LUMPA-285467 format. One record per residue (C-alpha): z, x, y. Coordinates in steps of 0.02 Angstrom, whole numbers, padded with zeros to 5 digits, always signed. Example, Ala and Ser with C-alpha at 12.3 -4.5 7.8 and 13.67 -1.06 7.14 Angstrom:
BEGIN
+00390+00615-00225;+00357+00684-00053;
***
This chain:
BEGIN
+01768+00522+01044;+01804+00555+00851;+01870+00732+00880;+01988+00666+01016;+02056+00537+00904;+02092+00663+00776;+02177+00808+00866;+02308+00701+00958;+02233+00719+01138;+02217+00538+01142;+02410+00551+01215;+02349+00634+01354;+02203+00514+01396;+02309+00359+01383;+02437+00434+01494;+02298+00404+01622;+02216+00248+01542;+02370+00159+01499;+02388-00010+01621;+02543-00104+01625;+02591-00242+01523;+02546-00408+01516;+02607-00578+01428;+02471-00693+01381;+02432-00852+01299;+02252-00863+01321;+02199-00934+01150;+02298-01094+01170;+02334-01112+01350;+02177-01046+01424;+02250-00920+01543;+02243-00734+01527;+02385-00659+01636;+02410-00475+01655;+02545-00369+01742;+02419-00241+01824;+02287-00105+01818;+02270+00078+01848;+02331+00105+02032;+02155+00121+02116;+02102-00030+02042;+02247-00129+02099;+02219-00059+02264;+02032-00116+02252;+02074-00283+02206;+02212-00290+02350;+02076-00257+02468;+01941-00365+02409;+02051-00512+02375;+02015-00516+02184;+01823-00499+02198;+01760-00337+02125;+01630-00243+02243;+01442-00258+02218;+01394-00153+02074;+01220-00055+02070;+01081-00153+01975;+01124-00111+01784;+01000-00035+01663;+00946-00126+01511;+01082-00167+01394;+01097-00050+01238;+01165-00150+01114;+01150-00016+00965;+01267+00103+01075;+01412-00007+01059;+01495+00079+01195;+01620-00074+01217;+01645-00083+01026;+01699+00098+01006;+01812+00096+01157;+01898-00051+01084;+01914+00028+00916;+01994+00186+00986;+02133+00092+01070;+02173-00024+00928;+02182+00129+00826;+02316+00220+00926;+02411+00081+01018;+02413-00070+00907;+02589-00147+00883;+02579-00149+00695;+02474-00015+00599;+02481-00115+00438;+02380-00248+00513;+02217-00143+00556;+02122-00155+00403;+01955-00078+00436;+01849-00169+00308;+01926-00342+00360;+01892-00305+00544;+01705-00264+00495;+01685-00422+00415;+01762-00511+00550;+01644-00436+00669;+01496-00474+00552;+01561-00672+00534;+01556-00676+00733;+01395-00602+00749;+01321-00724+00621;+01410-00877+00712;+01343-00819+00869;+01156-00784+00837;+01088-00921+00732;+00952-00815+00640;+01082-00688+00571;+01156-00730+00394;+01281-00613+00320;+01325-00640+00124;+01433-00552+00005;+01364-00461-00133;+01408-00356-00281;+01583-00436-00295;+01624-00415-00116;+01572-00221-00121;+01444-00243-00003;+01363-00376+00112;+01186-00423+00127;+01133-00453+00323;+00982-00561+00351;+00884-00580+00515;+00743-00702+00492;+00652-00640+00347;+00706-00480+00345;+00872-00416+00244;+00971-00255+00209;+01128-00224+00100;+01267-00129+00165;+01409-00057+00059;+01577-00115+00147;+01708-00076+00011;+01721+00098+00060;+01753+00056+00251;+01935+00130+00242;+01949+00203+00420;+01900+00171+00604;+01780+00305+00592;+01680+00231+00432;+01704+00064+00535;+01624+00118+00667;+01480+00201+00572;+01453+00061+00460;+01441-00058+00624;+01313+00053+00715;+01207+00057+00553;+01207-00146+00543;+01180-00168+00732;+01040-00036+00726;+00960-00150+00591;+00975-00306+00693;+00910-00236+00861;+00743-00286+00903;+00723-00430+00792;+00823-00571+00884;+00731-00717+00919;+00868-00823+01003;+00842-00845+01197;+01037-00796+01227;+01032-00641+01105;+00877-00572+01194;+00928-00615+01370;+01106-00562+01343;+01136-00432+01199;+01300-00388+01287;+01350-00568+01214;+01316-00501+01041;+01433-00354+01052;+01575-00463+01132;+01568-00580+00992;+01572-00434+00865;+01720-00364+00968;+01817-00524+00970;+01781-00566+00781;+01855-00386+00728;+02001-00431+00849;+02018-00591+00785;+02085-00515+00615;+02241-00442+00714;+02326-00562+00805;+02279-00717+00927;+02327-00623+01080;+02216-00464+01048;+02042-00494+01123;+01907-00451+01226;+01890-00523+01404;+01706-00553+01467;+01674-00478+01633;+01692-00657+01708;+01851-00691+01612;+01919-00523+01668;+01890-00553+01869;+01965-00721+01845;+02119-00646+01761;+02139-00521+01909;+02139-00661+02041;+02269-00761+01929;+02379-00623+01924;+02374-00553+02097;+02438-00698+02163;+02319-00710+02302;+02117-00706+02304;+01980-00722+02439;+01909-00885+02475;+01924-01036+02592;+02069-01123+02529;+02019-01280+02453;+02054-01355+02274;+01897-01445+02191;+01849-01546+02063;+01710-01658+02000;+01719-01835+02045;+01584-01968+02006;+01483-01814+01944;+01487-01736+02123;+01571-01565+02179;+01733-01639+02295;+01866-01574+02390;+02022-01622+02304;+02136-01544+02433;+02125-01426+02578;+02270-01286+02563;+02360-01294+02730;+02348-01149+02844;+02183-01084+02769;+02023-01068+02828;+01963-01236+02749;+02101-01328+02834;+02071-01243+02992;+01887-01305+03006;+01927-01468+02977;+01886-01499+02780;+01941-01643+02714;+02006-01719+02542;+01851-01818+02459;+01729-01725+02547;+01571-01702+02439;+01503-01525+02444;+01326-01540+02428;+01270-01364+02466;+01346-01169+02460;+01260-01060+02559;+01093-01163+02552;+01099-01198+02361;+01126-01362+02290;+01281-01402+02191;+01190-01525+02094;+01241-01504+01907;+01328-01341+01955;+01460-01290+01852;+01633-01294+01926;+01655-01113+01884;+01486-01063+01973;+01545-01154+02128;+01722-01073+02133;+01627-00909+02110;+01518-00942+02245;+01661-00998+02371;+01765-00849+02345;+01724-00686+02415;+01798-00526+02514;+01899-00564+02659;+01808-00579+02804;+01652-00632+02732;+01564-00805+02786;+01512-00939+02668;+01413-01089+02728;+01440-01273+02655;+01366-01433+02685;+01478-01587+02642;+01453-01774+02644;+01591-01874+02715;+01621-02063+02699;+01577-02140+02873;+01466-01995+02928;+01281-02032+02948;+01216-01862+02900;+01288-01717+02805;+01424-01607+02895;+01396-01415+02906;+01549-01282+02907;+01534-01101+02929;+01683-01013+02843;+01755-00857+02864;+01847-00800+02700;+02034-00752+02690;+02153-00697+02582;+02217-00859+02493;+02391-00854+02416;+02411-00952+02242;+02544-01085+02255;+02627-01057+02099;+02792-01072+02168;+02842-01257+02249;+03003-01332+02290;+03109-01489+02344;+03269-01558+02377;+03336-01690+02241;+03501-01796+02266;+03673-01725+02260;+03640-01560+02342;+03528-01501+02192;+03381-01405+02233;+03214-01408+02127;+03092-01256+02105;+02945-01273+02001;+02848-01122+01933;+02669-01149+01873;+02640-00957+01821;+02705-00792+01856;+02599-00693+01984;+02649-00524+02072;+02727-00632+02213;+02806-00747+02098;+03000-00696+02130;+02975-00669+02313;+02913-00851+02323;+03061-00921+02225;+03175-00824+02350;+03081-00886+02500;+03117-01066+02420;+03286-01044+02380;+03316-00991+02568;+03244-01149+02616;+03340-01247+02489;+03506-01174+02553;+03458-01229+02735;+03433-01397+02668;+03605-01400+02587;+03574-01336+02406;+03722-01307+02301;+03660-01329+02125;+03481-01287+02055;+03361-01353+01924;+03223-01222+01883;+03079-01303+01805;+02966-01194+01688;+02880-01322+01591;+02694-01298+01548;+02713-01123+01634;+02585-01024+01512;+02693-00846+01576;+02595-00706+01674;+02653-00548+01761;+02798-00453+01655;+02876-00378+01813;+02889-00546+01898;+02980-00621+01747;+03102-00481+01742;+03125-00479+01951;+03162-00681+01932;+03295-00667+01788;+03368-00524+01883;+03380-00645+02041;+03517-00749+01935;+03593-00609+01837;+03725-00478+01895;+03702-00372+01747;+03658-00352+01575;+03499-00341+01472;+03359-00445+01519;+03222-00384+01403;+03188-00260+01262;+03009-00210+01208;+02980-00116+01041;+02805-00058+01003;+02745+00052+00846;+02807+00216+00939;+02992+00207+00972;+02965+00329+01109;+02891+00205+01205;+03010+00066+01189;+03096-00002+01336;+03255-00090+01407;+03256-00195+01572;+03433-00216+01638;+03490-00331+01786;+03565-00275+01947;+03700-00342+02061;+03601-00314+02212;+03516-00473+02283;+03594-00574+02146;+03608-00771+02189;+03781-00844+02196;+03833-00909+02035;+03807-01099+02061;+03764-01207+01911;+03601-01179+01838;+03478-01303+01736;+03299-01229+01674;+03182-01365+01611;+03065-01289+01466;+02951-01370+01332;+02822-01310+01222;+02703-01261+01356;+02826-01137+01425;+02776-00978+01359;+02781-00787+01368;+02841-00737+01541;+02927-00903+01554;+03003-00877+01399;+03086-00709+01442;+03163-00784+01604;+03226-00931+01488;+03294-00838+01349;+03390-00712+01465;+03464-00847+01571;+03522-00935+01403;+03590-00787+01300;+03677-00715+01444;+03757-00877+01468;+03691-00911+01653;+03597-01072+01638;+03587-01226+01518;+03413-01269+01447;+03342-01425+01453;+03183-01501+01364;+03083-01457+01208;+03059-01290+01104;+02961-01165+01193;+02785-01099+01128;+02862-00936+01029;+02752-00806+01103;+02859-00650+01096;+02722-00514+01105;+02676-00388+01259;+02493-00355+01291;+02406-00207+01394;+02247-00210+01476;+02102-00088+01473;+01947-00103+01580;+01779-00049+01534;+01628+00006+01637;+01537-00155+01607;+01693-00252+01681;+01744-00318+01517;+01926-00280+01469;+02025-00264+01308;+02195-00354+01301;+02280-00278+01157;+02449-00311+01081;+02557-00157+01097;+02737-00222+01078;+02849-00372+01050;+03000-00395+01157;+03165-00460+01119;+03273-00568+01223;+03472-00515+01250;+03555-00486+01090;+03399-00419+01028;+03333-00580+00984;+03149-00603+00942;+03065-00774+00993;+02907-00727+00900;+02831-00886+00809;+03007-00980+00832;+03022-01014+01032;+03186-01052+01109;+03270-01211+01077;+03343-01298+01230;+03541-01337+01233;+03491-01517+01270;+03343-01573+01172;+03240-01719+01249;+03130-01823+01155;+03039-01978+01235;+03025-02143+01151;+02855-02193+01219;+02855-02394+01205;+02683-02488+01200;+02671-02640+01100;+02490-02582+01061;+02519-02410+01016;+02718-02346+00990;+02751-02179+00989;+02947-02191+00975;+02961-02035+00862;+02829-01912+00925;+02777-01759+00821;+02792-01595+00889;+02731-01582+01072;+02595-01464+01046;+02525-01309+00949;+02660-01174+00957;+02628-00980+00923;+02665-01005+00743;+02515-01118+00726;+02395-00978+00783;+02283-00901+00668;+02350-00721+00610;+02506-00743+00715;+02625-00593+00719;+02804-00609+00641;+02968-00523+00669;+03113-00494+00572;+03240-00527+00719;+03209-00702+00742;+03333-00833+00733;+03256-00978+00644;+03398-01101+00617;+03405-01142+00803;+03483-01318+00830;+03507-01385+01008;+03703-01439+01058;+03639-01610+01103;+03469-01725+01088;+03427-01854+01218;+03303-01983+01164;+03234-02074+01324;+03156-02239+01340;+02973-02209+01416;+02860-02366+01453;+02668-02316+01462;+02634-02327+01660;+02466-02357+01752;+02423-02235+01884;+02511-02280+02044;+02417-02305+02206;+02489-02143+02312;+02455-02112+02490;+02317-01978+02514;+02410-01936+02686;+02525-01771+02644;+02626-01830+02801;+02672-01991+02723;+02835-02011+02655;+02860-02008+02458;+02855-02183+02377;+03010-02201+02273;+03043-02101+02122;+02925-01964+02193;+02962-01801+02297;+02857-01701+02403;+02847-01525+02355;+02838-01394+02484;+02739-01293+02525;+02599-01381+02467;+02666-01558+02521;+02593-01632+02355;+02664-01795+02267;+02776-01758+02104;+02859-01896+02003;+03044-01869+01961;+03045-01886+01778;+03182-01914+01659;+03200-01725+01617;+03224-01680+01793;+03346-01848+01824;+03431-01781+01665;+03447-01595+01733;+03503-01652+01905;+03648-01750+01835;+03698-01610+01718;+03712-01488+01871;+03785-01610+01984;+03933-01656+01865;+03964-01477+01830;+04141-01391+01873;+04089-01226+01832;+03923-01121+01824;+03947-01057+01655;+03826-01123+01514;+03977-01136+01389;+04083-01230+01505;+03945-01338+01549;+03893-01378+01375;+04095-01420+01336;+04081-01548+01477;+03925-01620+01453;+03965-01733+01297;+04017-01894+01386;+03871-01883+01518;+03744-01876+01374;+03815-02029+01277;+03820-02127+01428;+03642-02078+01457;+03589-02110+01276;+03666-02291+01277;+03565-02322+01439;+03410-02279+01360;+03446-02362+01204;+03476-02528+01282;+03315-02503+01382;+03218-02487+01218;+03326-02625+01122;+03273-02742+01260;+03094-02700+01274;+03074-02731+01080;+03171-02895+01085;+03021-02948+01215;+02895-02914+01063;+03012-02999+00924;+03088-02849+00851;+03284-02816+00814;+03305-02640+00860;+03491-02651+00854;+03598-02519+00773;+03707-02560+00617;+03800-02486+00484;+03683-02357+00405;+03676-02305+00230;+03726-02130+00190;+03601-01999+00197;+03496-01996+00045;+03530-02169-00004;+03375-02216-00128;+03294-02367-00051;+03150-02470-00132;+03008-02544-00035;+02863-02645-00085;+02706-02586+00025;+02546-02686+00054;+02396-02620+00169;+02265-02739+00245;+02330-02856+00100;+02255-02759-00021;+02069-02756+00038;+01956-02615+00041;+01990-02483+00175;+01818-02452+00236;+01693-02385+00254;+01725-02407+00435;+01581-02343+00551;+01576-02271+00716;+01633-02374+00869;+01720-02500+00745;+01900-02560+00795;+01990-02535+00627;+02160-02634+00606;+02294-02576+00488;+02409-02705+00445;+02552-02631+00346;+02672-02760+00258;+02836-02713+00182;+02961-02791+00079;+03138-02730+00067;+03176-02742-00131;+03352-02645-00114;+03532-02717-00079;+03556-02631+00080;+03503-02690+00253;+03401-02567+00340;+03400-02545+00534;+03270-02456+00644;+03151-02451+00493;+02986-02375+00540;+02828-02296+00461;+02724-02152+00519;+02552-02097+00462;+02503-01926+00413;+02317-01887+00411;+02187-01755+00419;+02078-01875+00513;+02146-01886+00706;+02084-02079+00711;+02220-02120+00583;+02354-01991+00605;+02532-02010+00687;+02530-02207+00695;+02694-02287+00708;+02729-02456+00629;+02903-02508+00691;+02991-02652+00587;+03167-02648+00640;+03304-02731+00549;+03250-02774+00374;+03379-02861+00264;+03372-02866+00068;+03220-02971+00006;+03151-02987+00185;+02993-02956+00238;+02908-02873+00393;+02732-02839+00447;+02664-02725+00580;+02485-02700+00645;+02416-02546+00728;+02242-02553+00801;+02143-02397+00815;+01957-02358+00857;+01825-02251+00760;+01767-02134+00887;+01561-02155+00926;+01544-01981+00868;+01648-01983+00703;+01569-01911+00552;+01568-01979+00372;+01725-01931+00286;+01867-02005+00164;+02043-01958+00199;+02218-01997+00126;+02325-02070+00257;+02516-02052+00203;+02635-02178+00272;+02812-02098+00290;+02963-02202+00307;+03108-02180+00402;+03271-02278+00446;+03451-02256+00543;+03551-02158+00428;+03408-02067+00347;+03393-02154+00180;+03276-02088+00039;+03115-02193+00048;+02954-02138-00047;+02794-02110+00054;+02636-02218+00003;+02468-02167+00025;+02296-02247+00040;+02125-02166+00067;+02002-02239+00204;+01831-02202+00227;+01720-02186+00365;+01533-02202+00361;+01374-02141+00478;+01292-02296+00553;+01157-02181+00635;+01114-02094+00789;+01007-02091+00925;+00870-01970+00923;+00782-01929+01095;+00599-01902+01133;+00566-01855+01311;+00432-01803+01445;+00435-01741+01623;+00294-01779+01750;+00278-01708+01926;+00246-01832+02070;+00234-01745+02230;+00243-01872+02345;+00413-01841+02437;+00344-01722+02560;+00195-01661+02476;+00013-01686+02451;+00014-01786+02319;-00101-01676+02191;+00031-01672+02050;+00043-01491+02079;+00210-01413+02141;+00178-01303+02292;+00285-01198+02406;+00377-01313+02543;+00343-01468+02449;+00497-01598+02392;+00444-01666+02230;+00501-01802+02115;+00509-01765+01922;+00494-01904+01813;+00593-01911+01655;+00554-02029+01519;+00665-02046+01364;+00629-02149+01212;+00763-02170+01081;+00683-02146+00904;+00839-02140+00805;+00925-02279+00715;+01071-02327+00829;+01085-02348+01003;+01113-02224+01130;+01266-02282+01219;+01299-02171+01371;+01147-02066+01403;+01143-01963+01540;+00996-01847+01588;+01010-01702+01697;+00920-01549+01764;+01000-01376+01816;+00921-01244+01925;+00890-01077+01824;+00766-00993+01968;+00892-00956+02114;+00924-01034+02272;+00731-01069+02328;+00738-01210+02193;+00835-01349+02285;+00895-01491+02173;+00915-01641+02295;+00960-01774+02143;+00977-01695+01968;+01074-01823+01863;+01037-01990+01804;+01135-02125+01687;+00994-02199+01583;+01094-02346+01530;+01112-02390+01356;+00949-02368+01252;+00915-02461+01090;+00811-02383+00950;+00639-02403+00995;+00674-02432+01184;+00654-02325+01335;+00713-02292+01509;+00660-02187+01664;+00747-02087+01800;+00677-01986+01923;+00743-01817+01996;+00717-01741+02165;+00685-01556+02191;+00620-01454+02349;+00535-01290+02319;+00566-01185+02475;+00437-01075+02561;+00521-00914+02522;+00515-00939+02327;+00386-00800+02280;+00373-00806+02079;+00226-00893+02005;+00339-01019+01900;+00520-01087+01915;+00627-01138+01775;+00736-01300+01754;+00865-01340+01606;+00827-01503+01544;+00955-01613+01460;+01000-01779+01383;+01185-01803+01319;+01252-01968+01252;+01435-01949+01309;+01497-02073+01181;+01410-02024+01028;+01393-01819+01079;+01211-01824+01027;+01122-01721+01145;+00960-01617+01164;+00927-01478+01287;+00783-01363+01339;+00703-01256+01465;+00557-01313+01557;+00445-01180+01653;+00350-01271+01810;+00190-01171+01866;+00186-01148+02057;+00018-01193+02147;-00064-01100+02280;-00144-01223+02424;-00267-01345+02361;-00446-01318+02399;-00459-01488+02446;-00311-01591+02520;-00289-01766+02442;-00324-01899+02581;-00198-02045+02601;-00287-02216+02568;-00151-02345+02548;-00205-02506+02464;-00218-02602+02294;-00318-02547+02144;-00353-02650+01990;-00417-02571+01817;-00590-02612+01770;-00532-02597+01583;-00371-02554+01486;-00300-02449+01412;-00293-02346+01575;-00234-02172+01559;-00140-02087+01706;-00153-01913+01728;-00026-01777+01821;-00170-01689+01915;-00343-01749+01962;-00428-01657+01822;-00487-01711+01656;-00377-01586+01583;-00235-01643+01673;-00080-01691+01566;-00069-01879+01511;+00072-01956+01596;+00045-02124+01512;-00067-02272+01505;-00069-02444+01573;-00103-02574+01423;-00119-02733+01524;-00220-02770+01675;-00118-02763+01832;-00127-02719+02022;-00073-02550+02059;-00023-02479+02219;-00162-02334+02285;-00089-02192+02379;-00223-02041+02393;-00399-02008+02353;-00510-01854+02313;-00683-01849+02258;-00703-01946+02094;-00517-01986+02080;-00397-02104+02141;-00200-02083+02143;-00108-02238+02082;+00089-02278+02095;+00186-02400+01990;+00343-02497+02035;+00450-02403+01901;+00415-02236+01991;+00273-02163+01874;+00110-02100+01969;-00035-02028+01925;-00232-01991+01943;-00365-02100+01871;-00547-02083+01888;-00636-02160+02029;-00746-02276+01928;-00592-02326+01824;-00530-02435+01958;-00588-02568+02087;-00513-02604+02257;-00404-02772+02250;-00326-02870+02364;-00139-02938+02370;+00027-02840+02328;+00049-02717+02187;+00122-02801+02042;+00310-02768+02021;+00315-02766+01829;+00182-02664+01727;+00151-02640+01530;+00147-02440+01550;+00188-02335+01412;+00242-02165+01449;+00157-02009+01353;+00253-01955+01205;+00344-01796+01247;+00435-01690+01132;+00548-01756+01006;+00698-01684+00934;+00704-01636+00757;+00762-01772+00645;+00889-01792+00493;+00795-01898+00359;+00928-01889+00252;+01100-01800+00235;+01201-01827+00078;+01357-01751+00008;+01491-01812-00110;+01637-01838+00003;+01768-01798-00110;+01773-01670-00245;+01869-01596-00385;+01803-01429-00387;+01789-01276-00282;+01609-01312-00216;+01502-01470-00175;+01332-01498-00145;+01244-01547+00015;+01060-01616+00009;+00965-01653+00166;+00779-01673+00224;+00732-01636+00396;+00569-01669+00495;+00494-01636+00644;+00331-01671+00755;+00333-01478+00792;+00347-01322+00680;+00539-01307+00629;+00614-01145+00688;+00773-01121+00558;+00905-01221+00485;+01099-01176+00473;+01237-01253+00377;+01420-01203+00407;+01585-01249+00323;+01720-01239+00442;+01668-01074+00546;+01584-00991+00392;+01398-00994+00389;+01353-01042+00223;+01159-01057+00236;+01028-00996+00338;+00840-01004+00321;+00702-00961+00433;+00534-01041+00452;+00431-00951+00583;+00319-00881+00473;+00276-01029+00366;+00253-01167+00516;+00330-01309+00416;+00371-01481+00486;+00466-01539+00337;+00602-01460+00246;+00707-01526+00107;+00855-01417+00068;+00994-01413-00065;+01144-01307-00009;+01313-01261-00120;+01462-01290-00014;+01614-01161-00038;+01764-01279-00008;+01942-01251+00020;+02094-01360-00027;+02093-01532+00075;+01977-01559+00222;+01815-01453+00246;+01714-01502+00400;+01505-01472+00366;+01380-01441+00520;+01215-01439+00494;+01083-01387+00626;+00905-01381+00642;+00804-01308+00776;+00626-01313+00825;+00520-01169+00902;+00572-01209+01071;+00757-01190+01022;+00778-01393+01031;+00924-01425+00919;+00978-01576+00823;+01153-01574+00725;+01234-01685+00610;+01410-01668+00519;+01517-01735+00389;+01679-01692+00303;+01700-01657+00114;+01864-01656+00042;+01933-01551-00108;+02057-01635-00215;+02146-01567-00348;+02075-01566-00538;+02159-01744-00567;+02120-01805-00398;+02275-01774-00330;+02282-01755-00141;+02271-01548-00095;+02341-01507+00082;+02222-01444+00189;+02257-01262+00242;+02315-01216+00427;+02201-01101+00519;+02129-00996+00376;+02032-00860+00417;+01866-00951+00405;+01737-00854+00300;+01742-00813+00122;+01677-00633+00168;+01858-00608+00164;+01894-00642-00008;+01900-00484-00121;
***
């Protein structure tokens, strides 16, 4: 491979391997989109509906060969858009940072003033020079040496079972140094991308989601196999091809429902009103992705909405336009809001649909010979009717190509918010393991050779909501969401136009609304203010931006953009007056004068006196506490201020972007506004400056004020848990799991922490295939105070065909309020037929003495389930020679010695004093302390962790950088006291500490340490720093 890279033969190779271009917003919007693949693969996908053929069983993965890493490095070396960004040393350090973050037992530290790194895994370490890594070949060789050192030494289950994930992490760490859109797609992500961009897939045709913790049909797609067999909305899917869907990931469910056209899948559903589950055998078909929808608005205005650009988007839009024309369309609103992009050709085809001539798109890469220009053609162009395109911060990539082409050529008026600003082009290369490299190979330019990279496209008419809520105002919202410029290592361009300004700004009144009660029958007419989109028949609310776009195109006397902009001034003035009147009326209703006045000249100095919470201490506030911030202002100047307000700015989201409206404030007058915010139950200890920035009509100059607010840690739940088997559903009751039995798994959970568990949920997930069938696998435990316990029971069937000697379940307890959790894999042995079957002997038994221990199986070495601490009548269910099985009303059951109980009359007691046997306990933090604000470059973290079982290791992260790791496997310790120096960046630094025990059960705690200036002044937090100090020179 190296020789080919040197002698230039790579160009011949790339001529065959180069796949077509993709435009992607994967990092922020979570969707990877492509234009296509090699022709053979494209045909394969077309045939199978997006599902690759079954592969032969793969041999064991050989991490040390770095096959994917080397292929990726090859393509980066010769294709990447900006060779200046290809820095081998930096890329190597990025790969190592990703490995140490993915694999707990790996720690990488710079040594010799950054000229080398020390790589530790467990108790072993080795130094590797990095200062001489100045070429791709040296990068590959050094990475090979490091991975060879690591191979065979992993102790984490994930790294041992899936070593390919370690290589994927290393590749993405390396690519992370280039730009946010160059990445390696895992096989699963790559398969999902193929499906998304084809515009069709093999499946049954339903939208699914999780409702009430159950896999639920949201909507059958019309004219698909699911609709034809009679699946209905709100059907609960309980099995897919015989496998239980209890706690099944929705991605797993989607994968099982999809498949090649013509294949079959059997599902069972529970339906309200039906006494038993319904069984459906469904033949899969090719399902089109409904990314284009349309409807008629008023005044002859058509509306087309595009969710994403697939291969069929332009054709689907043409079909929609034909339908709309038949309904009388004379003008059009094209909605590209929240469209993350997609297939390049489709965006060009769509722009071409509305343009007769001119440039649509120019791509420019690092090789001028590969630059290309896409032009419009007169054939097939739509008539020149007025056209408005709706955009916002979620409009990216391919949707920006269309918006930019239609705006810059004068064909359409843009309405909405500034677009995302992704102006780069990616290519896709697939590898043998079905992973794929998505690599940035060019930037694109809109007509006029204008780049949108990092700046987006400014609409002609900017729309800004004024959200009215007496409890939480949002009249002057911040930027809508992250843009390309906010992403780490984003590209830049010297062809951007930075000072784009809209021709008009329309602020509109928006009251917070409750979710309306909408009809479920898609044949029902749309309620007022809603429309039904075709062909899906889904309901869609006609919002302000749609109404404004409709009014603009309806009022246009000419289709040209410049003419429309020249004419809409009076319309927008009327609209603004209407919206201002709505806001002023709503503000009067809560006692605020929001009327306009004679504003001072911009920059006029204004003096305000401000007091927060009457000068009382601002904290420390604890998790779950409702905090009232009461800001009082006095106008010390001689000018009346109108529409006076303050907005907070803070690194802590609890106190960020809070609005304090005061309205009209005369000289000498005072006003007070209170905002209530709640500290989340999962908040960490921290202290943050909260800046109040003031504004008023006319933009006078008002100095901001700053206060510091502290949060404290009020404690956490800590879970002790045990699992016992009760094979009494359709089993013999011997406490052992045999094939063909349906058993109960009784889960006992005790909170040994220092704070309540507020919303704990216990769950089990199957890790052993379809013959382990979970009937019930999720239970809400209810609040558990410290020192208290809760019990839940799950039901599981082990089917006869199961052949292994044991099966594995993943057991978890999660508090969804505090975000404390524990998870562990538990293996259950599969027993053979018993030597003697337990005999049913229903009755009542009384302990001869207490405490009385209950055992899981009828044997002296059987696991102790728990003990009875007070005499009580128990339900007797089965007997064996010398043993009696008893059951308690709370679901516990177990075996006791025959001579430990005696027969008793009467009914079993409904309440007994039963103490479950202690099971495993999470590692616990007995202490964790650090100064929350320091004035230097380092802080110090001190802590103490304890565990009932040996501690495996301890990790400390500052941001994404692992700054400490220690492995205790060889010393077998149950108590670790630690002191760790914390390298700090200016501003806020998130610190996370993880401790694992030998079973890989983990507990974590966090806090936030602030680095201030040398005199205590506030330093701004760095946005998206490359997160590891390995990068420091």
